[in-house]
C-alpha positions as CSV (number, residue, x, y, z in Angstrom):
1,M,75.8,31.7,132.1
2,G,73.4,31.0,135.0
3,Q,73.4,28.3,137.6
4,L,76.1,25.9,136.3
5,T,78.4,23.7,138.2
6,S,82.1,23.9,137.3
7,I,81.7,20.5,135.6
8,E,78.7,21.7,133.6
9,R,80.5,24.9,132.6
10,A,83.5,23.0,131.3
11,M,81.3,20.6,129.3
12,V,79.2,23.4,127.8
13,E,82.3,25.3,126.8
14,A,83.7,22.2,125.1
15,A,80.4,21.7,123.2
16,A,80.2,25.3,122.1
17,G,83.8,25.4,121.0
18,A,83.6,22.4,118.7
19,E,84.4,22.9,115.0
20,M,81.0,22.3,113.5
21,L,80.8,24.7,110.6
22,A,83.4,22.8,108.6
23,Q,81.5,19.6,109.1
24,V,78.3,21.1,107.9
25,E,79.9,22.5,104.8
26,A,81.6,19.1,104.0
27,W,78.4,17.1,104.6
28,A,76.1,19.5,102.8
29,G,78.5,19.2,99.8
30,V,77.5,15.5,99.5
31,N,74.1,15.0,97.8
32,S,72.2,12.6,100.0
33,G,68.7,12.7,98.6
34,S,66.5,9.9,100.0
35,R,66.6,8.0,96.7
36,N,70.3,8.7,96.0
37,L,71.8,5.4,97.3
38,E,75.3,6.2,96.1
39,G,75.3,9.6,97.8
40,L,73.8,8.1,101.0
41,A,76.6,5.5,101.1
42,D,79.1,8.3,100.8
43,M,77.3,10.3,103.6
44,A,77.1,7.2,105.8
45,A,80.9,6.7,105.4
46,L,81.6,10.3,106.4
47,L,79.4,10.1,109.4
48,A,80.9,6.8,110.5
49,D,84.4,8.4,110.3
50,A,83.1,11.3,112.5
51,F,81.2,9.3,115.1
52,V,84.0,6.8,115.6
53,A,85.4,9.5,117.9
54,L,82.8,8.4,120.4
55,P,83.2,5.2,122.5
56,G,81.0,2.2,122.0
57,E,80.0,-0.1,119.1
58,L,79.3,1.6,115.8
59,T,77.7,-0.2,112.9
60,L,76.0,0.7,109.6
61,R,72.8,-1.2,109.6
62,E,71.0,-2.3,106.4
63,A,67.5,-1.0,105.9
64,A,64.4,-3.2,106.3
65,A,62.6,-4.4,103.2
66,V,60.1,-1.9,101.9
67,E,57.4,-2.4,99.3
68,A,55.5,0.3,97.3
69,V,52.9,0.3,94.6
70,D,53.6,1.7,91.0
71,A,51.2,3.6,88.8
72,S,49.6,0.3,87.5
73,G,49.0,-1.0,91.0
74,K,51.9,-3.5,90.9
75,P,53.9,-3.8,94.2
76,F,57.7,-3.4,93.9
77,A,60.6,-3.2,96.3
78,I,62.3,0.1,97.2
79,E,65.9,0.2,98.4
80,H,67.1,2.6,101.1
81,G,70.5,3.4,102.4
82,R,72.2,2.0,105.5
83,N,71.6,3.5,108.9
84,L,74.3,4.5,111.4
85,H,73.8,2.9,114.8
86,L,76.0,3.6,117.8
87,I,75.6,1.9,121.2
88,V,77.5,3.4,124.2
89,R,77.5,2.1,127.8
90,P,74.3,0.0,127.5
91,T,74.5,-0.9,131.3
92,A,74.8,2.7,132.6
93,P,72.0,3.7,135.0
94,V,70.5,6.3,132.6
95,Q,69.8,5.4,129.0
96,L,69.0,7.9,126.3
97,L,68.2,7.8,122.6
98,L,69.5,10.4,120.2
99,T,68.5,10.4,116.5
100,G,69.0,12.3,113.3
101,H,68.8,11.7,109.6
102,M,71.4,11.9,106.8
103,D,68.9,12.2,103.9
104,T,67.5,15.3,102.3
105,V,64.6,16.1,100.0
106,F,67.0,17.2,97.3
107,G,67.8,14.5,94.8
108,A,70.9,14.1,92.7
109,D,69.2,15.8,89.8
110,H,67.8,18.7,91.8
111,P,69.2,22.2,90.9
112,F,69.9,23.0,94.5
113,Q,73.3,21.6,95.2
114,A,75.7,24.4,96.1
115,L,76.4,26.4,99.3
116,R,76.5,30.2,99.5
117,W,76.6,32.9,102.1
118,T,73.4,35.0,101.9
119,E,74.7,37.4,104.6
120,D,77.2,37.3,107.4
121,G,76.5,34.3,109.5
122,V,73.8,32.8,107.4
123,L,74.6,29.8,105.2
124,N,72.3,28.7,102.4
125,G,72.6,25.2,101.1
126,P,70.8,21.8,100.8
127,G,70.4,20.2,104.2
128,V,72.4,22.7,106.1
129,A,69.6,23.0,108.7
130,D,67.6,19.9,107.9
131,M,69.6,18.3,109.2
132,K,73.3,18.2,108.7
133,G,73.6,21.1,111.0
134,G,71.7,19.1,113.6
135,I,74.0,16.1,113.2
136,A,77.0,18.3,113.9
137,V,75.2,19.7,117.0
138,L,74.5,16.2,118.2
139,L,78.1,15.0,117.7
140,A,79.6,18.1,119.4
141,A,77.3,17.6,122.4
142,L,78.2,13.9,122.8
143,K,81.9,14.5,122.5
144,A,81.7,17.2,125.2
145,V,79.7,14.9,127.5
146,E,82.4,12.2,127.0
147,T,85.0,14.7,128.5
148,S,82.9,15.0,131.7
149,P,82.7,12.8,134.8
150,V,78.9,12.6,134.2
151,A,79.6,10.3,131.2
152,A,79.9,7.3,133.4
153,R,76.3,7.6,134.5
154,V,74.7,7.8,131.0
155,G,74.5,5.3,128.2
156,Y,73.0,6.1,124.8
157,E,72.1,4.8,121.4
158,V,72.5,7.0,118.3
159,V,70.5,6.3,115.2
160,I,71.2,8.4,112.0
161,N,68.8,7.1,109.4
162,S,68.8,7.3,105.7
163,D,65.1,7.6,104.9
164,E,63.4,10.1,107.3
165,E,62.3,12.4,104.6
166,V,60.3,9.6,103.0
167,G,58.7,8.4,106.3
168,S,61.5,6.2,107.7
169,P,60.0,2.9,106.2
170,G,63.3,1.1,106.2
171,S,64.5,2.4,109.6
172,A,61.3,2.5,111.8
173,A,62.0,-0.9,113.3
174,L,65.5,0.0,114.2
175,I,64.3,3.2,115.9
176,A,61.6,1.3,117.8
177,T,64.1,-1.2,119.0
178,A,66.6,1.5,120.1
179,A,63.9,3.3,122.0
180,R,63.2,0.4,124.4
181,G,64.0,1.2,128.0
182,K,65.1,4.7,127.3
183,R,64.5,7.5,129.9
184,A,64.2,10.2,127.2
185,A,65.1,10.9,123.6
186,L,66.4,13.9,121.7
187,T,66.1,14.3,117.9
188,Y,68.0,16.8,115.9
189,E,65.5,18.3,113.5
190,P,66.0,22.0,113.1
191,A,64.1,24.3,115.5
192,A,60.5,24.8,114.7
193,L,61.1,28.6,114.3
194,P,64.2,30.6,113.5
195,D,64.2,31.9,117.0
196,G,64.8,28.4,118.4
197,T,61.2,27.5,119.4
198,L,60.8,23.8,119.8
199,A,58.0,21.7,118.3
200,G,55.6,20.3,120.8
201,A,52.6,18.2,119.9
202,R,52.6,16.8,116.3
203,P,49.8,15.1,114.3
204,G,50.3,11.6,112.9
205,S,50.6,10.9,109.2
206,G,49.6,8.0,107.0
207,N,50.1,7.4,103.3
208,F,47.7,5.1,101.4
209,S,47.6,3.7,97.9
210,F,44.2,2.2,97.0
211,V,44.6,-0.2,94.0
212,I,41.2,-0.5,92.2
213,A,40.5,-3.3,89.8
214,G,37.5,-3.0,87.6
215,K,36.6,-4.6,84.3
216,S,37.3,-3.3,80.8
217,A,34.7,-3.1,78.0
218,H,34.1,-1.2,74.7
219,A,33.0,2.4,75.6
220,G,30.5,2.4,72.7
221,R,29.3,-1.2,72.1
222,N,28.9,-2.6,75.6
223,P,30.0,-0.1,78.3
224,E,27.4,-1.6,80.7
225,D,29.6,-4.7,80.9
226,G,32.5,-2.7,82.2
227,R,33.4,-1.6,85.7
228,N,35.0,1.8,85.5
229,A,38.0,1.9,87.9
230,V,38.6,5.6,87.4
231,V,35.1,6.5,88.4
232,A,35.4,4.2,91.4
233,A,38.6,6.0,92.4
234,A,36.9,9.3,92.1
235,D,34.0,8.2,94.2
236,L,36.4,6.8,96.8
237,A,38.3,10.1,96.8
238,L,35.2,12.1,97.5
239,R,34.0,9.8,100.2
240,L,37.4,10.1,102.0
241,D,37.5,13.9,101.5
242,I,34.2,14.4,103.2
243,G,35.8,13.1,106.5
244,K,38.4,15.8,106.8
245,G,38.2,18.4,109.5
246,P,40.2,20.4,112.0
247,R,41.5,17.2,113.7
248,L,41.9,15.1,110.6
249,S,43.6,16.5,107.5
250,I,43.0,14.4,104.3
251,N,44.8,15.2,101.1
252,V,43.7,13.3,98.0
253,A,47.0,13.6,96.2
254,K,47.0,11.7,92.9
255,V,45.0,9.3,90.7
256,D,46.7,7.0,88.2
257,G,44.8,5.0,85.7
258,G,42.7,5.1,82.5
259,G,43.6,4.8,78.9
260,P,42.1,5.2,75.4
261,N,38.8,7.1,75.3
262,N,37.0,4.1,73.8
263,V,37.8,1.7,76.6
264,V,36.2,1.5,80.0
265,P,39.3,1.6,82.3
266,D,39.8,-1.5,84.4
267,G,42.6,-0.1,86.7
268,A,43.3,2.9,88.9
269,V,45.5,3.8,91.8
270,L,44.4,6.5,94.3
271,R,47.0,8.1,96.6
272,V,45.9,9.8,99.8
273,N,47.7,11.3,102.8
274,M,45.9,11.6,106.2
275,R,47.1,13.5,109.3
276,P,45.2,12.8,112.5
277,A,45.7,15.0,115.5
278,T,45.3,12.3,118.1
279,V,45.2,8.5,118.5
280,E,41.4,8.8,118.6
281,D,41.4,10.7,115.3
282,E,43.6,8.0,113.8
283,A,41.1,5.4,114.8
284,R,38.3,7.5,113.2
285,A,40.4,7.7,110.0
286,R,40.8,4.0,109.9
287,S,37.0,3.6,110.3
288,L,36.5,6.1,107.5
289,I,38.7,4.2,105.2
290,D,37.0,0.9,106.0
291,A,33.5,2.3,105.4
292,A,34.4,4.2,102.2
293,V,36.2,1.2,100.7
294,A,33.3,-1.1,101.5
295,M,30.7,1.2,99.9
296,V,32.7,1.8,96.7
297,R,33.4,-2.0,96.3
298,A,29.7,-2.7,96.6
299,E,28.3,0.2,94.5
300,H,30.9,-0.1,91.7
301,E,31.5,-3.8,91.8
302,V,35.2,-3.4,91.8
303,A,38.1,-4.9,93.9
304,I,40.1,-2.6,96.1
305,D,43.4,-3.5,97.7
306,V,44.7,-1.0,100.4
307,H,48.4,-0.5,100.7
308,G,50.3,1.7,103.2
309,G,49.3,2.8,106.7
310,F,50.0,5.3,109.4
311,G,53.8,5.3,109.5
312,R,53.9,8.3,111.9
313,P,51.6,8.0,114.9
314,P,50.3,11.2,116.5
315,K,52.6,12.7,119.1
316,P,50.7,14.3,122.0
317,L,52.3,16.5,124.6
318,T,52.2,14.1,127.6
319,P,53.1,14.9,131.2
320,A,56.4,13.1,130.7
321,A,57.1,15.1,127.6
322,E,56.2,18.4,129.4
323,A,58.6,17.5,132.1
324,L,61.4,17.0,129.5
325,F,60.5,20.3,127.9
326,G,60.8,21.9,131.3
327,L,64.2,20.5,131.8
328,V,65.4,21.8,128.5
329,R,63.8,25.2,129.2
330,Q,65.7,25.5,132.5
331,A,68.9,24.4,130.8
332,G,68.4,27.1,128.2
333,A,67.7,29.7,130.9
334,D,70.9,28.8,132.6
335,L,72.7,29.3,129.3
336,G,71.0,32.6,128.6
337,Q,68.7,31.1,125.9
338,T,64.9,31.5,125.9
339,I,63.3,28.2,125.1
340,G,59.6,27.8,124.2
341,W,57.6,25.3,122.3
342,Q,54.4,25.1,120.2
343,P,52.4,22.6,118.3
344,T,53.3,22.0,114.6
345,G,51.7,20.3,111.7
346,G,54.8,18.5,110.5
347,V,55.9,14.9,111.4
348,C,59.2,13.2,112.0
349,D,60.9,10.3,113.8
350,G,59.9,12.0,117.1
351,N,56.4,10.7,116.4
352,N,57.6,7.1,116.2
353,I,59.7,7.5,119.4
354,A,56.8,9.0,121.3
355,A,54.6,6.1,120.3
356,C,57.1,3.8,122.1
357,G,56.3,5.6,125.3
358,V,59.5,7.6,125.5
359,P,59.4,11.3,126.1
360,V,61.1,13.1,123.2
361,I,62.0,16.6,122.1
362,D,62.6,16.4,118.3
363,T,63.8,19.8,117.4
364,M,67.1,20.1,119.2
365,G,69.0,20.9,116.0
366,A,70.3,24.1,114.7
367,R,68.3,27.3,114.1
368,G,67.5,28.1,110.5
369,G,64.5,28.2,108.1
370,K,62.9,27.7,104.7
371,I,63.7,24.0,104.8
372,H,62.7,21.8,101.9
373,S,63.2,24.8,99.6
374,M,66.1,26.2,97.6
375,E,66.2,29.0,100.2
376,E,67.0,26.7,103.1
377,Y,69.4,28.4,105.5
378,L,71.4,27.8,108.7
379,I,72.1,30.5,111.3
380,V,75.7,29.5,112.0
381,D,75.9,31.0,115.6
382,S,73.2,28.5,116.6
383,L,75.5,25.6,116.2
384,A,77.4,26.5,119.3
385,E,74.3,27.5,121.3
386,R,72.4,24.4,120.5
387,A,75.4,22.1,121.1
388,A,75.7,23.7,124.6
389,L,72.0,23.2,125.2
390,S,72.2,19.6,124.3
391,A,75.3,18.9,126.4
392,L,73.7,20.5,129.4
393,T,70.4,18.7,128.9
394,I,72.2,15.3,128.6
395,A,74.3,16.0,131.7
396,R,71.3,16.8,133.8
397,L,69.4,13.8,132.6
398,A,72.5,11.7,133.6
399,E,72.4,13.3,137.0
400,G,68.8,12.2,137.5
401,A,66.8,15.3,136.5
């Protein structure tokens, strides 16, 4: 180890020596797909049992109400699981936010459910890296901090949400409230690369459903009396697609609608994802949507309702964020770890935290790779190294770094 005080050294050793692998194996054995409410309830209970070892007030918070649109264009409610929320020392001079998510992309009916060792020290399994390994790292780091005299100087909120993999619609408000007044935030997504590289700037992301209402008519007798919603959806898709470029990714993902060949279709739903690189690009995307919708309404004489929005704002690399990255890099150097960062195309709760004006590093979790696939893996040795990195980072933030 490099330039560590005796207090830092003891804390780092406590974090690195925590039993994390058994936790990961137990947690990954519980299916907690974003739509598996029963599994998420089981997972929340396990996490509550684990995090109760920390001081403070722990609650399981209900998700906010969320509405979506079905294939016919009809709104319906979507339920999400409860979110773990822990508040520790809210009057301490330094306040931090630490977040993670308990859900995975693997539903209860997905074939990827079991753990296996692919080689010595490499564990394959659903959510082992994304991010049950990260939650174990977070907990080990905080328990180590609590053994140290620096704990008195730092307060923190922990949010482990149940819907990150679907955009955090039911937990975004909780995260935004928890971010208020925080000096910095750490989020425990897996490292951006297997070597431990962190994610820097991120684009934003918005999901939209355009519900188009036309007018039905007989396709042979009087088609001119109809207003074809599927054609209008196709026109809207093309108008939106023209706006894509290096700083604005636009993915026309799906069109629902239509019916018998002898009926002019009167309904369609167009699904689109947009990823703007900056706040300015997000504004351009909004203008593109407004203009395209107005033109299609006028030219096709249809009604269009727009559902959804930009749930993940762009996350630029601000000077405050760069300073936080520098602190983590120095902590890594003192632990013998090389820490770098680079932009990435993915999005996460770090986007939402950054939009609150709080500097955040959102890939403090374990090293691994091939997430969101049946080849997802965790490098087990990284649990200890990343727990040590987090503990030292939190301690130095507490000391005023």
